[in-house]
C-alpha positions as a printed NumPy array, in Angstrom:
array([[  0.012,  38.94 ,   9.872],
       [ -1.521,  35.975,   8.033],
       [  1.461,  33.779,   8.994],
       [  0.942,  34.596,  12.679],
       [ -2.732,  33.717,  12.419],
       [ -1.879,  30.361,  10.804],
       [  0.718,  29.588,  13.504],
       [ -1.681,  30.454,  16.322],
       [ -4.513,  28.475,  14.765],
       [ -2.386,  25.39 ,  14.087],
       [ -1.074,  25.421,  17.652],
       [ -4.685,  25.212,  18.828],
       [ -5.515,  22.513,  16.271],
       [ -2.639,  20.317,  17.464],
       [ -3.781,  20.691,  21.069],
       [ -7.359,  19.716,  20.207],
       [ -6.928,  17.245,  17.342],
       [ -8.906,  13.962,  17.478],
       [ -6.849,  10.968,  18.625],
       [ -7.844,   9.155,  15.388],
       [ -5.622,  11.521,  13.431],
       [ -2.621,   9.764,  14.956],
       [ -3.961,   6.266,  15.562],
       [ -6.06 ,   5.188,  12.577],
       [ -4.67 ,   3.598,   9.413],
       [ -7.992,   3.292,   7.549],
       [-11.066,   5.475,   7.518],
       [-14.726,   5.185,   6.631],
       [-15.593,   5.056,   2.943],
       [-19.067,   6.458,   3.569],
       [-17.563,   9.874,   4.436],
       [-14.89 ,   9.782,   1.723],
       [-14.989,  10.97 ,  -1.894],
       [-12.012,   9.533,  -3.766],
       [-12.155,  12.095,  -6.56 ],
       [-11.89 ,  14.842,  -3.888],
       [ -9.051,  13.245,  -1.898],
       [ -7.321,  15.921,   0.193],
       [ -9.313,  18.822,  -1.319],
       [-12.63 ,  17.98 ,   0.397],
       [-10.883,  17.772,   3.768],
       [ -8.881,  20.958,   3.224],
       [-11.826,  23.033,   1.962],
       [-13.741,  22.325,   5.144],
       [-10.594,  22.729,   7.256],
       [-10.068,  26.142,   5.628],
       [-13.623,  27.1  ,   6.643],
       [-12.796,  26.217,  10.247],
       [ -9.613,  28.296,   9.973],
       [-11.554,  31.311,   8.655],
       [-13.927,  30.973,  11.636],
       [-10.976,  30.295,  13.954],
       [-12.749,  27.158,  15.127],
       [-10.308,  24.56 ,  16.461],
       [-12.688,  22.652,  18.722],
       [-12.242,  18.879,  18.777],
       [-15.912,  18.332,  17.929],
       [-15.531,  20.454,  14.755],
       [-12.275,  18.758,  13.718],
       [-13.936,  15.375,  14.244],
       [-16.628,  16.204,  11.675],
       [-14.164,  16.852,   8.847],
       [-14.491,  14.378,   5.949],
       [-11.885,  11.668,   5.426],
       [ -8.815,  13.061,   3.653],
       [ -7.725,   9.722,   2.144],
       [ -9.05 ,   6.197,   2.708],
       [ -5.612,   4.909,   3.776],
       [ -2.988,   6.867,   5.728],
       [ -0.3  ,   5.547,   3.401],
       [ -1.877,   7.812,   0.752],
       [ -2.241,  10.801,   3.057],
       [ -4.193,  11.778,   6.165],
       [ -5.357,  14.862,   8.121],
       [ -1.915,  15.728,   9.544],
       [ -0.051,  15.369,   6.226],
       [ -2.74 ,  17.496,   4.537],
       [ -2.49 ,  20.214,   7.197],
       [  1.321,  20.222,   6.984],
       [  1.12 ,  20.628,   3.206],
       [ -1.559,  23.326,   3.563],
       [  0.576,  25.315,   6.02 ],
       [  3.703,  25.198,   3.823],
       [  1.656,  26.074,   0.732],
       [  0.17 ,  29.132,   2.436],
       [  3.649,  30.288,   3.41 ],
       [  4.819,  30.207,  -0.231],
       [  1.595,  31.329,  -1.952],
       [  1.114,  27.883,  -3.5  ],
       [ -1.949,  25.731,  -3.912],
       [ -1.864,  22.95 ,  -1.248],
       [ -1.909,  20.368,  -4.056],
       [  1.564,  21.658,  -5.064],
       [  3.041,  20.474,  -1.749],
       [  3.44 ,  16.713,  -1.28 ],
       [  5.047,  15.053,   1.748],
       [  6.736,  11.65 ,   1.632],
       [  8.057,   9.244,   4.243],
       [ 10.8  ,   8.496,   1.677],
       [ 13.588,  10.908,   0.744],
       [ 14.23 ,   9.394,  -2.696],
       [ 10.782,   8.567,  -4.099],
       [  9.896,  12.195,  -4.984],
       [ 13.003,  12.242,  -7.22 ],
       [ 12.024,   8.894,  -8.764],
       [  8.463,  10.158,  -9.32 ],
       [  9.668,  13.119, -11.397],
       [ 12.193,  10.959, -13.267],
       [  9.431,   8.466, -14.093],
       [  7.217,  11.174, -15.574],
       [ 10.073,  12.652, -17.596],
       [ 11.18 ,   9.229, -18.819],
       [  7.697,   8.561, -20.211],
       [  7.61 ,  12.051, -21.778],
       [ 11.222,  11.799, -23.094],
       [ 12.107,  14.971, -21.224],
       [ 15.548,  15.869, -19.811],
       [ 16.143,  16.214, -16.073],
       [ 18.898,  17.776, -14.009],
       [ 19.208,  17.01 , -10.299],
       [ 20.945,  19.767,  -8.357],
       [ 21.945,  19.491,  -4.725],
       [ 23.566,  21.774,  -2.17 ],
       [ 24.921,  19.365,   0.445],
       [ 24.488,  15.789,  -0.751],
       [ 22.001,  13.544,  -2.529],
       [ 19.829,  11.309,  -0.306],
       [ 21.609,   8.333,   1.207],
       [ 20.881,   5.168,  -0.775],
       [ 20.178,   6.991,  -4.049],
       [ 22.33 ,   4.747,  -6.255],
       [ 22.778,   6.623,  -9.54 ],
       [ 23.957,   3.552, -11.463],
       [ 21.004,   1.454, -10.243],
       [ 18.457,   4.161, -11.103],
       [ 19.82 ,   4.528, -14.634],
       [ 20.506,   0.844, -15.329],
       [ 17.433,  -0.838, -13.78 ],
       [ 14.738,   1.866, -13.803],
       [ 15.893,   3.291, -17.118],
       [ 15.79 ,   6.904, -15.852],
       [ 18.384,   9.295, -17.32 ],
       [ 19.479,  12.595, -15.731],
       [ 22.368,  14.962, -15.037],
       [ 23.66 ,  15.342, -11.476],
       [ 25.251,  18.641, -10.364],
       [ 26.347,  20.178,  -7.076],
       [ 25.58 ,  23.88 ,  -6.526],
       [ 26.363,  26.259,  -3.683],
       [ 22.984,  27.978,  -3.552],
       [ 19.659,  28.076,  -5.462],
       [ 20.576,  31.394,  -7.094],
       [ 23.369,  29.617,  -8.981],
       [ 20.841,  27.54 , -10.933],
       [ 20.495,  28.676, -14.523],
       [ 17.849,  27.975, -17.154],
       [ 17.659,  24.381, -18.384],
       [ 15.832,  22.758, -21.279],
       [ 13.895,  20.249, -19.187],
       [ 13.134,  19.831, -15.467],
       [ 15.375,  21.141, -12.687],
       [ 15.081,  19.336,  -9.35 ],
       [ 16.771,  21.087,  -6.424],
       [ 17.507,  19.03 ,  -3.299],
       [ 18.152,  20.736,   0.01 ],
       [ 18.504,  19.388,   3.542],
       [ 16.858,  20.363,   6.819],
       [ 15.386,  23.619,   5.574],
       [ 13.289,  25.775,   7.777],
       [ 10.078,  25.882,   5.788],
       [ 10.002,  29.68 ,   5.564],
       [ 13.531,  29.874,   4.121],
       [ 12.869,  27.904,   0.941],
       [ 13.93 ,  29.812,  -2.154],
       [ 11.585,  28.989,  -5.029],
       [ 13.273,  30.853,  -7.877],
       [ 11.928,  30.539, -11.395],
       [ 14.682,  28.153, -12.533],
       [ 13.635,  25.51 ,  -9.986],
       [ 10.798,  23.278, -11.166],
       [ 10.766,  20.968,  -8.151],
       [ 12.146,  21.78 ,  -4.71 ],
       [ 12.737,  18.743,  -2.464],
       [ 13.437,  19.43 ,   1.199],
       [ 14.944,  16.429,   3.025],
       [ 13.743,  16.425,   6.623],
       [ 16.172,  14.374,   8.719],
       [ 14.388,  11.28 ,  10.018],
       [ 10.944,  12.433,   8.893],
       [ 11.119,  12.02 ,   5.123],
       [ 10.844,  14.752,   2.513],
       [  8.609,  17.555,   1.311],
       [  8.223,  18.282,  -2.405],
       [  7.154,  21.681,  -3.73 ],
       [  5.98 ,  21.81 ,  -7.35 ],
       [  6.847,  25.252,  -8.728],
       [  5.281,  27.062, -11.679],
       [  2.166,  26.644, -13.792],
       [  4.176,  24.711, -16.402],
       [  4.603,  21.863, -13.885],
       [  1.006,  21.544, -12.671],
       [  0.44 ,  18.486, -14.857],
       [  3.064,  16.578, -12.829],
       [  1.045,  16.676,  -9.626],
       [ -1.385,  13.83 , -10.26 ],
       [  1.437,  11.588, -11.536],
       [  3.575,  12.314,  -8.473],
       [  0.592,  11.663,  -6.205],
       [  0.089,   8.354,  -8.018],
       [  3.678,   7.33 ,  -7.26 ],
       [  3.054,   8.156,  -3.596],
       [ -0.127,   6.072,  -3.8  ],
       [  1.488,   3.006,  -5.382],
       [  5.192,   2.834,  -4.568],
       [  5.577,   4.403,  -1.126],
       [  3.644,   6.229,   1.603],
       [  2.946,   9.778,   2.703],
       [  4.88 ,  11.134,   5.651],
       [  3.387,   9.187,   8.58 ],
       [  0.952,  10.817,  11.043],
       [  3.53 ,  10.805,  13.864],
       [  6.232,  12.305,  11.641],
       [  3.823,  14.845,  10.137],
       [  2.98 ,  15.926,  13.674],
       [  6.697,  16.372,  14.432],
       [  7.173,  18.338,  11.193],
       [  4.227,  20.577,  12.088],
       [  5.659,  21.231,  15.554],
       [  9.004,  22.175,  14.003],
       [  7.162,  24.412,  11.544],
       [  5.427,  26.167,  14.43 ],
       [  8.408,  26.441,  16.782],
       [ 11.738,  26.543,  14.953],
       [ 13.705,  27.004,  18.194],
       [ 12.424,  23.747,  19.679],
       [ 15.241,  21.221,  19.41 ],
       [ 14.003,  18.991,  22.226],
       [ 10.817,  18.258,  20.372],
       [  9.149,  14.905,  20.945],
       [ 10.254,  12.853,  17.951],
       [  8.33 ,   9.933,  16.479],
       [ 11.664,   8.256,  15.674],
       [ 13.041,   6.528,  18.747],
       [ 16.766,   6.299,  19.411],
       [ 18.928,   4.006,  17.3  ],
       [ 19.352,   1.339,  19.989],
       [ 15.598,   1.011,  20.505],
       [ 15.067,   0.807,  16.74 ],
       [ 17.559,  -2.036,  16.436],
       [ 15.997,  -3.853,  19.406],
       [ 12.48 ,  -3.517,  17.959],
       [ 13.688,  -4.531,  14.497],
       [ 15.386,  -7.66 ,  15.87 ],
       [ 12.177,  -8.612,  17.673],
       [ 10.092,  -8.089,  14.521],
       [ 12.461, -10.208,  12.409],
       [ 12.324, -12.955,  15.052],
       [  8.507, -12.84 ,  15.012],
       [  8.449, -13.075,  11.207],
       [ 10.771, -16.11 ,  11.329],
       [  8.499, -17.777,  13.878],
       [  5.291, -16.967,  11.983],
       [  6.555, -17.945,   8.509],
       [  8.871, -20.81 ,   9.442],
       [ 11.48 , -19.373,   7.055],
       [ 15.101, -19.055,   8.183],
       [ 16.122, -16.53 ,   5.533],
       [ 16.414, -12.82 ,   6.314],
       [ 13.134, -10.9  ,   6.233],
       [ 12.761,  -7.328,   4.958],
       [ 10.334,  -4.802,   6.464],
       [  8.996,  -1.845,   4.482],
       [  6.811,   1.199,   5.087],
       [  3.762,  -0.621,   3.631],
       [  2.716,  -3.695,   1.636],
       [  3.024,  -1.907,  -1.713],
       [  6.469,  -0.557,  -0.719],
       [  7.733,  -4.098,  -0.187],
       [  6.021,  -5.287,  -3.374],
       [  7.747,  -2.517,  -5.352],
       [ 11.127,  -3.542,  -3.915],
       [ 10.361,  -7.165,  -4.867],
       [  9.421,  -6.236,  -8.439],
       [ 12.416,  -3.965,  -9.034],
       [ 14.77 ,  -6.409,  -7.3  ],
       [ 13.622,  -9.181,  -9.636],
       [ 13.953,  -6.923, -12.685],
       [ 17.49 ,  -6.146, -11.465],
       [ 18.3  ,  -9.871, -11.155],
       [ 16.91 , -10.63 , -14.614],
       [ 18.994,  -7.84 , -16.19 ],
       [ 22.146,  -9.246, -14.604],
       [ 21.526, -12.992, -14.943],
       [ 19.259, -13.278, -17.994],
       [ 20.645, -10.523, -20.219],
       [ 18.491,  -9.507, -23.147],
       [ 15.546, -11.704, -22.187],
       [ 11.993, -10.396, -21.837],
       [ 10.547, -10.243, -18.315],
       [  6.95 , -11.361, -17.778],
       [  5.018, -10.506, -14.6  ],
       [  2.046, -12.871, -14.44 ],
       [ -0.711, -11.167, -12.431],
       [ -4.408, -11.974, -11.743],
       [ -6.458,  -9.216, -13.442],
       [ -8.959,  -9.041, -10.558],
       [ -6.494,  -9.06 ,  -7.644],
       [ -6.01 ,  -6.144,  -5.262],
       [ -5.988,  -2.945,  -7.317],
       [ -2.681,  -1.691,  -5.904],
       [ -0.889,  -4.872,  -6.953],
       [ -2.493,  -4.837, -10.369],
       [ -1.791,  -1.174, -10.986],
       [  1.784,  -1.243,  -9.706],
       [  2.733,  -4.188, -11.939],
       [  1.384,  -2.376, -15.   ],
       [  3.148,   0.829, -13.988],
       [  6.494,  -0.974, -13.847],
       [  5.827,  -2.526, -17.268],
       [  4.86 ,   0.881, -18.714],
       [  8.351,   2.219, -17.926],
       [ 10.429,  -0.664, -19.276],
       [ 10.268,  -2.053, -22.826],
       [ 11.533,  -5.49 , -21.763],
       [  8.845,  -5.927, -19.053],
       [  5.288,  -7.062, -19.784],
       [  2.272,  -7.996, -17.648],
       [  0.463, -11.238, -18.507],
       [ -3.063, -11.793, -17.143],
       [ -3.511, -14.801, -14.841],
       [ -7.187, -15.867, -14.479],
       [ -7.608, -17.377, -10.989],
       [-11.166, -16.965,  -9.656],
       [-14.599, -18.391, -10.302],
       [-14.563, -20.758, -13.296],
       [-10.796, -20.358, -13.668],
       [ -8.339, -22.66 , -11.92 ],
       [ -5.128, -20.932, -10.763],
       [ -2.952, -24.028, -11.281],
       [ -4.187, -24.721, -14.829],
       [ -3.803, -21.047, -15.736],
       [ -0.224, -20.945, -14.422],
       [  0.643, -24.191, -16.218],
       [ -0.495, -23.   , -19.651],
       [  1.029, -19.533, -19.236],
       [  4.398, -20.921, -18.114],
       [  4.438, -23.237, -21.146],
       [  3.926, -20.237, -23.435],
       [  6.554, -18.088, -21.684],
       [  9.04 , -20.988, -21.754],
       [  8.65 , -21.239, -25.537],
       [  9.478, -17.516, -25.733],
       [ 12.561, -18.042, -23.514],
       [ 11.388, -15.225, -21.233],
       [ 11.779, -14.708, -17.454],
       [  8.549, -15.62 , -15.577],
       [  7.589, -13.93 , -12.299],
       [  4.156, -14.835, -10.876],
       [  2.291, -12.604,  -8.407],
       [ -0.712, -14.287,  -6.771],
       [ -2.792, -14.121,  -3.603],
       [ -3.523, -17.243,  -1.549],
       [ -6.309, -17.224,  -0.521],
       [ -7.493, -15.093,  -3.454],
       [ -9.142, -11.722,  -2.93 ],
       [-12.098, -11.317,  -2.741],
       [-13.301, -14.875,  -3.526],
       [-11.153, -16.424,  -0.736],
       [-10.172, -19.427,  -2.849],
       [ -7.174, -21.721,  -2.266],
       [ -5.706, -23.708,  -5.173],
       [ -4.664, -27.348,  -4.944],
       [ -1.256, -26.752,  -3.378],
       [  0.202, -30.122,  -4.339],
       [ -0.619, -29.483,  -8.011],
       [  0.616, -25.892,  -7.689],
       [  3.974, -27.179,  -6.458],
       [  4.164, -29.65 ,  -9.351],
       [  3.382, -26.981, -11.946],
       [  5.902, -24.522, -10.495],
       [  8.589, -27.24 , -10.26 ],
       [  8.08 , -28.671, -13.746],
       [ 11.042, -28.438, -16.109],
       [ 10.007, -26.722, -19.342],
       [ 11.704, -26.297, -22.694],
       [ 12.22 , -23.238, -24.848],
       [ 11.365, -23.081, -28.537],
       [ 14.956, -24.207, -29.266],
       [ 14.675, -27.15 , -26.853],
       [ 16.842, -25.544, -24.145],
       [ 15.844, -25.75 , -20.457],
       [ 13.583, -22.75 , -19.747],
       [ 14.155, -20.262, -16.93 ],
       [ 12.249, -21.477, -13.836],
       [  9.571, -19.173, -12.415],
       [  9.711, -17.206,  -9.201],
       [  6.429, -17.316,  -7.281],
       [  5.643, -14.037,  -5.483],
       [  2.989, -14.902,  -2.933],
       [  0.719, -12.333,  -1.294],
       [ -0.469, -14.194,   1.785],
       [ -1.968, -11.219,   3.614],
       [ -5.25 , -13.103,   4.225],
       [ -3.414, -15.992,   5.949],
       [  0.062, -14.8  ,   7.033],
       [  0.346, -17.633,   9.561],
       [  0.328, -20.438,   6.975],
       [  3.756, -22.058,   6.523],
       [  4.514, -22.091,   2.792],
       [  8.29 , -21.614,   2.856],
       [ 10.005, -23.344,   5.791],
       [ 11.998, -26.547,   5.449],
       [  9.786, -29.367,   4.164],
       [  6.786, -27.066,   3.55 ],
       [  4.749, -27.148,   0.335],
       [  6.683, -24.385,  -1.505],
       [ 10.081, -24.869,   0.161],
       [ 11.596, -26.423,  -2.991],
       [ 10.178, -23.794,  -5.399],
       [ 11.662, -20.304,  -5.767],
       [  9.125, -18.372,  -3.662],
       [  8.955, -14.97 ,  -1.983],
       [  6.066, -14.301,   0.384],
       [  4.886, -10.863,   1.469],
       [  2.234,  -9.451,   3.788],
       [  0.581,  -6.051,   4.236],
       [  1.347,  -4.909,   7.774],
       [ -1.736,  -2.738,   8.261],
       [ -3.712,  -5.992,   8.465],
       [ -2.901,  -8.817,  10.913],
       [  0.736,  -7.914,  11.761],
       [ -0.155,  -4.564,  13.337],
       [ -3.88 ,  -5.094,  13.852],
       [ -4.506,  -1.884,  11.909],
       [ -2.123,   0.277,  13.937],
       [  0.462,   0.973,  11.221],
       [  1.024,   0.281,   7.524],
       [  4.423,  -1.481,   7.533],
       [  4.662,  -4.664,   5.432],
       [  7.273,  -7.402,   5.156],
       [  8.595, -10.089,   2.841],
       [ 10.546, -13.294,   3.325],
       [ 11.953, -15.869,   0.934],
       [ 12.952, -19.516,   1.036],
       [ 16.462, -20.938,   0.549],
       [ 16.068, -20.782,  -3.256],
       [ 15.614, -16.993,  -3.234],
       [ 18.414, -15.81 ,  -0.914],
       [ 20.268, -14.192,  -3.837],
       [ 17.091, -12.461,  -4.968],
       [ 16.49 , -11.102,  -1.468],
       [ 19.811,  -9.227,  -1.676],
       [ 18.596,  -7.439,  -4.812],
       [ 15.24 ,  -6.7  ,  -3.153],
       [ 17.004,  -5.212,  -0.137],
       [ 19.055,  -2.932,  -2.439],
       [ 15.882,  -1.533,  -4.003],
       [ 14.174,  -1.135,  -0.634],
       [ 17.152,   1.017,   0.403],
       [ 17.219,   2.883,  -2.913],
       [ 13.554,   3.842,  -2.498],
       [ 14.136,   4.706,   1.185],
       [ 11.092,   2.587,   1.945],
       [ 12.21 ,   0.645,   5.02 ],
       [  9.774,   0.709,   7.959],
       [ 10.083,   3.688,  10.279],
       [ 11.229,   3.279,  13.883],
       [  7.691,   3.79 ,  15.151],
       [  6.4  ,   1.155,  12.735],
       [  8.999,  -1.309,  14.039],
       [  7.953,  -0.444,  17.59 ],
       [  4.273,  -1.113,  16.825],
       [  5.013,  -4.397,  15.026],
       [  7.266,  -5.523,  17.893],
       [  4.312,  -5.096,  20.26 ],
       [  1.627,  -6.535,  17.99 ],
       [  3.199,  -9.469,  16.169],
       [  3.681, -11.824,  19.153],
       [ -0.135, -12.003,  19.553],
       [ -0.831, -12.306,  15.822],
       [ -1.347, -16.074,  15.592],
       [ -3.823, -16.048,  18.478],
       [ -5.689, -13.075,  17.01 ],
       [ -5.966, -14.894,  13.669],
       [ -7.351, -17.984,  15.417],
       [ -9.912, -15.99 ,  17.415],
       [-10.994, -13.935,  14.396],
       [-11.443, -17.102,  12.326],
       [-13.698, -18.602,  15.04 ],
       [-15.929, -15.514,  14.929],
       [-15.931, -15.497,  11.123],
       [-16.904, -19.15 ,  10.837],
       [-19.791, -18.601,  13.262],
       [-20.993, -15.533,  11.334],
       [-20.702, -17.372,   7.987],
       [-22.704, -20.322,   9.332],
       [-25.376, -17.946,  10.639],
       [-25.68 , -16.181,   7.261],
       [-25.872, -19.527,   5.477],
       [-28.804, -20.557,   7.705],
       [-30.692, -17.259,   7.565],
       [-30.081, -16.405,   3.89 ],
       [-29.36 , -19.717,   2.103],
       [-29.877, -18.125,  -1.346],
       [-26.752, -15.986,  -0.878],
       [-23.479, -17.342,  -2.211],
       [-20.774, -17.174,   0.465],
       [-17.125, -17.31 ,  -0.569],
       [-15.11 , -18.675,   2.346],
       [-12.673, -21.49 ,   3.037],
       [-14.094, -24.962,   3.652],
       [-13.798, -26.701,   7.016],
       [-11.288, -29.024,   5.347],
       [ -9.058, -26.118,   4.268],
       [ -9.321, -24.617,   7.74 ],
       [ -8.008, -27.875,   9.219],
       [ -5.048, -27.587,   6.849],
       [ -4.254, -24.182,   8.37 ],
       [ -6.107, -21.692,   6.157],
       [ -8.043, -19.667,   8.708],
       [ -8.827, -16.244,   7.196],
       [-11.238, -13.838,   8.857],
       [-12.514, -12.437,   5.568],
       [-15.409, -13.728,   3.485],
       [-17.375, -12.379,   0.549],
       [-21.109, -12.379,   0.079],
       [-22.875, -12.612,  -3.272],
       [-26.401, -11.542,  -2.346],
       [-29.526, -12.959,  -4.043],
       [-31.023, -10.739,  -6.695],
       [-34.213, -10.038,  -8.669],
       [-35.056,  -8.753, -12.128],
       [-35.975,  -9.788, -15.663],
       [-32.723,  -8.818, -17.391],
       [-29.076,  -9.172, -16.428],
       [-28.86 ,  -5.394, -16.085],
       [-31.833,  -5.279, -13.707],
       [-30.415,  -8.127, -11.623],
       [-27.014,  -6.471, -11.376],
       [-28.516,  -3.093, -10.432],
       [-30.71 ,  -4.712,  -7.768],
       [-27.741,  -6.582,  -6.265],
       [-25.529,  -3.497,  -6.15 ],
       [-28.267,  -1.538,  -4.371],
       [-28.736,  -4.453,  -1.954],
       [-24.989,  -4.485,  -1.196],
       [-25.133,  -0.865,  -0.044],
       [-28.387,  -1.416,   1.822],
       [-26.726,  -4.141,   3.899],
       [-23.563,  -2.134,   4.565],
       [-25.464,   1.036,   5.482],
       [-27.701,  -0.895,   7.85 ],
       [-24.742,  -2.519,   9.637],
       [-22.779,   0.697,  10.103],
       [-25.824,   2.732,  11.15 ],
       [-27.086,   0.142,  13.647],
       [-23.642,  -0.76 ,  15.051],
       [-21.562,   2.421,  14.518],
       [-19.219,   1.594,  17.394],
       [-18.074,  -1.622,  15.673],
       [-19.214,  -1.891,  12.036],
       [-17.341,   0.296,   9.577],
       [-17.517,   0.858,   5.801],
       [-13.816,   0.238,   5.286],
       [-11.404,  -1.638,   2.997],
       [ -9.044,  -3.145,   5.564],
       [ -9.013,  -6.342,   7.651],
       [ -6.995,  -7.99 ,  10.415],
       [ -8.176,  -5.238,  12.747],
       [ -8.216,  -5.681,  16.531],
       [-11.908,  -4.886,  17.011],
       [-15.191,  -4.666,  15.13 ],
       [-16.309,  -5.647,  11.642],
       [-15.316,  -4.017,   8.329],
       [-17.479,  -4.002,   5.19 ],
       [-16.65 ,  -3.058,   1.619],
       [-17.496,  -3.673,  -2.038],
       [-14.167,  -4.648,  -3.688],
       [-15.182,  -3.241,  -7.082],
       [-15.436,   0.247,  -5.591],
       [-12.455,   0.094,  -3.24 ],
       [ -9.682,  -2.519,  -3.365],
       [-10.158,  -3.23 ,  -7.076],
       [-10.295,   0.449,  -7.952],
       [ -7.905,   0.334, -10.915],
       [ -8.909,  -3.113, -12.148],
       [-10.577,  -3.404, -15.572],
       [-14.344,  -3.093, -15.193],
       [-15.105,  -6.596, -16.491],
       [-12.852,  -8.148, -13.836],
       [-14.35 ,  -6.329, -10.853],
       [-16.419,  -8.005,  -8.136],
       [-19.586,  -6.169,  -7.105],
       [-20.05 ,  -8.284,  -4.007],
       [-19.78 ,  -7.527,  -0.288],
       [-16.511,  -8.357,   1.462],
       [-16.709,  -8.72 ,   5.229],
       [-13.781,  -8.7  ,   7.66 ],
       [-14.327,  -9.957,  11.204],
       [-12.039,  -9.289,  14.176],
       [-11.202, -11.282,  17.325],
       [-13.322,  -8.89 ,  19.416],
       [-16.836,  -7.814,  18.438],
       [-20.45 ,  -8.172,  19.549],
       [-21.212, -11.082,  17.235],
       [-24.738, -11.584,  18.57 ],
       [-25.599,  -7.968,  17.737],
       [-24.192,  -8.406,  14.217],
       [-26.338, -11.507,  13.771],
       [-29.386,  -9.628,  15.017],
       [-28.904,  -6.737,  12.569],
       [-28.18 ,  -9.116,   9.693],
       [-31.439, -10.943,  10.447],
       [-33.163,  -7.554,  10.324],
       [-31.682,  -7.081,   6.833],
       [-32.905, -10.532,   5.697],
       [-36.456,  -9.762,   6.852],
       [-36.387,  -6.46 ,   4.936],
       [-35.753,  -8.184,   1.592]])
């Protein structure tokens, strides 16, 4: 009876759901509680279910499930809730992925850190791309692999038993007591993981963290398809978010051509499900190359401690799993000069005869600073000596150029063309205009061999962009350069206005000179003036002022201003405090409690100026 009620209710929900559930990639932080991700949304959704209220207006009022759809979203949460109810599980025990292999890697990671044995059992076949040798040799994960005819054949095991099944109908899953983790592979849609038994509850947050940092949740479109299949098992002609193979290849070819045009690089580009998915493939691909070509040598990832929290966290997570990998802090902002920092760190790593990989943002986030590129090239190109006077291993520069994806770093004759460099961009920003999460990377001629390793790990993690993501990028990327130019024009005008009306505020933005060189971001940060007798009082006043400004903007211009972490959007103006959003996992002393503002090509700039002036008068 309960199952029928759920099916009937969900059918109504899908008919009435807000369009944002499918279309948005980022949501408002002012209606989101990070510590209650998923649960806050589902508790209130459950109340609507108990009242059998599926009206669009009621669904619209539900709190944000996650701040980014790559972490989860209303449709993935509802899919997980429905499956959980069917199997008398807590919804937190059901986790959907766009990837078929990452849930396996997530469990293996946890067991590797806990020195716990794992057996992977499968009925039909293991996911395509799951390279056993690569997983054991590069990731360091150990496990037994066995084929079984049916779940009942699984016996007790001293460790974790992962059972992999394909194309299950969700009500036919057999969760017997010898299965710790049931992974259902769902054709083109991804996978659904069920965590079974109280003894495995402590895995959930770690698995969620892998989904947060190394991949994405099942996408909104694919979650919708999965829900429709859940509700109507006989429907084979269901509208699928994955387009046919020919269209996928056509869209992919167009996206790769756009990336070549935008970056000026002639090497093959790779497109992933999100920016962190491509970064993970880059990191593991480089680890793979170092293991093969620099046997026995330590690997050093040099990372700014205050950069985007996902980058920072992911690098440290990779290092935590591998004894030969270490993260080295790279001070880049404020009083620190990126080039000088890199120079001294590379000297030290050369003496140790280690393998140096540098991850850096240009412009930096959130201070929007650009280093002296000529000096950067010199420092990266310099020949260094080891402690035994041998020639040191040259660095690879991994460049996050999400703020300015149109700047030509890599093409023939460009500033970093002669230095081993890989550039990557988060696709939820300028490439898609906020319509999907897919990200991409491209290298120069010096990194073609490395790109082959990166591609292997992108395939292993099943993290390539989905067909719908390729379709969106194919439509959006041709207009990207013009959108960047228009957004920069609006940003410069807004920055100049703020400078005139509140000259005591420190504005972090590119100079006119840098803009002429091609650095035209549409993001700036604002260090507001403060008051107080002590440093603590001044800091508290400034933090309160940050929120006062943001709340005023989003309350006065709700149709355009949004408390949100993203940028590169098609319309409106996004506001955030990096310390409480994008730098979430960064060490407290390295966080920036300032306001970061992202301006789009289309917004009512005069209204934004008017409201900002209102703010100035109030202080």
